[in-house]
N, C-alpha and C positions, 0 to 999 in steps of 0.2 A: 397378174399374169395367169394364175390358175382360172380366173373367171373366163378368160378368153379361150383357153383350152376346153373348158366345160362347154362353152356355147359351140365351138367347132365340132366336138365329138360327143353328140348326145348318146346316152345309154339306151340300149335296147333291152327290154325285159320280157321274158317269156314265162308262162305259167303252165303248170301241168297238174292233172288230177291225181293224187296220190292214192285216194281211198274212195270207194263207192259204196253206198248203203242201199239195201233193197228192203222194201217193206211191204206188208200185205194189208196195209191200211187203204181206206178208200174214202172218198168225199161224195156224198149224195145230196141232191136237191129235191125237195118234194113241193108240190103245189104248182100253181100257175102265177106268172107276172101279170098284174093288172096295172096298167099305166093310170096315173092320177089325172091327167088331161093331156091335151095336144102338146107336143114339144114346142119350146119357145127358143128360138124362132122355128117356124115349120120348115121342114125339109124342102129344098128347091125340086121342082119337078123336071126341069129342063137341065141338060148338062151342057156345059160350054167348054170348048177347048181353051186352054190358056194361050195368050198371045205371045209372040216372040219365039226364040229359040232356046233351047238349052246349051249350057257351056260344054264344049268338048274338052278332052283331055289335054292338059298343058296350054289351055287358051287362057290369055290374060286380058281382061277387059280394061283395066286401068292400072297404071304403075304407082298411084298415089299411096296406096298402103305400104308398098316397098320403100318409098321415099321417106314416109313418116317413121317406119320402123328403123330405117337406117340412121336418121337423125336422132332417134331416141338412144339407140345403141351408142352412137357416137358421143352424145351428150353425157350419158352415164359413165362411158370411158374416160372422157375429159375430166368429170368431176372426181372420179376415183383416182385418176393419175395426179391431179392437182393436190388432192388430199395427201397422198403418199409423198409427193415432192416436198410439201410443206413440212411433214412430220420428219423427213430425213434432214431438212435444212435446220430444223430446230435442235435436232440432237448432235 
C-alpha cells in the first residue's frame, strides 16, 4: 500500500548553495592549436532546415507509451498483491 502512495505523491527536492569560495587563481593557455589534418567527416557547407514540426506543449503524438506504462504498473501491483495474499493465507 505504501508503494501506491509513493507513486501518487512524488517528492520534490530543492538544493541551495550554503557556502561560496573565491580564489585568485587563474588558468592560462599558451601557443597555437595546429590541427593534425582535415576533420573526419568534413563539415557540411550547406545548412538544411529540419523537416516536420516541433511538438507543442501538452501535445501527445501517441498514447502507446501510456498504455505500456499502465500495463506494467498494473502487472507489478498484481504480482505484489498475489504475493502478499499468499503470505497471509499461509500464516
